[in-house]
C-alpha positions as CSV (number, residue, x, y, z in Angstrom):
1,M,0.0,0.0,0.0
2,V,2.8,2.4,0.9
3,A,4.6,1.7,-2.4
4,K,1.4,2.4,-4.3
5,W,0.9,5.6,-2.3
6,I,4.4,6.7,-3.3
7,M,3.9,5.7,-6.9
8,L,0.8,7.8,-7.1
9,D,2.6,10.7,-5.5
10,L,-0.3,11.3,-3.0
11,P,0.1,13.7,-0.1
12,F,0.9,12.0,3.2
13,D,-1.6,14.3,4.9
14,F,-4.4,12.2,3.5
15,F,-3.0,8.9,4.9
16,W,-5.1,7.5,7.8
17,S,-4.9,3.9,9.1
18,C,-5.8,4.2,12.8
19,Y,-8.8,2.4,14.4
20,E,-9.2,5.3,16.8
21,G,-10.8,8.6,15.9
22,G,-9.2,11.9,16.7
23,Q,-6.9,14.6,15.3
24,K,-4.0,12.2,15.0
25,M,-3.5,8.4,14.6
26,C,-2.9,6.8,18.0
27,G,0.4,5.1,17.0
28,V,-0.2,2.0,19.1
29,C,-3.1,0.1,17.6
30,E,-2.5,-2.9,15.3
31,S,-3.2,-0.8,12.2
32,C,-0.8,2.0,13.3
33,A,1.9,-0.6,14.0
34,R,1.5,-2.1,10.5
35,T,1.6,1.4,9.0
36,K,4.7,2.4,10.9
37,A,6.4,-0.8,9.8
38,A,5.5,-0.3,6.2
39,F,6.7,3.3,6.1
40,Q,9.9,2.2,7.9
41,A,10.5,-0.5,5.3
42,H,10.5,2.2,2.7
43,N,12.6,4.6,4.8
44,L,9.7,7.0,5.0
45,L,8.6,6.9,8.6
46,E,9.8,10.5,9.2
47,K,7.3,11.6,6.6
48,I,4.3,10.6,8.8
49,T,5.8,10.6,12.4
50,D,4.0,13.9,13.2
51,R,0.7,12.2,12.3
52,F,0.9,9.9,15.4
53,L,0.2,10.7,19.0
54,Q,2.9,8.1,20.1
């Protein structure tokens, strides 16, 4: 999914994967953990770090 996101050159501001609602993704739920791992695998975690509470 991250590779496709990059290929389409979509803005990271529109990326949301968290099970929780709120202004930011929680950073700890299963979905956030998978998202962090996927972005880390592409060396892009710093692009979305500010989108997480933790």
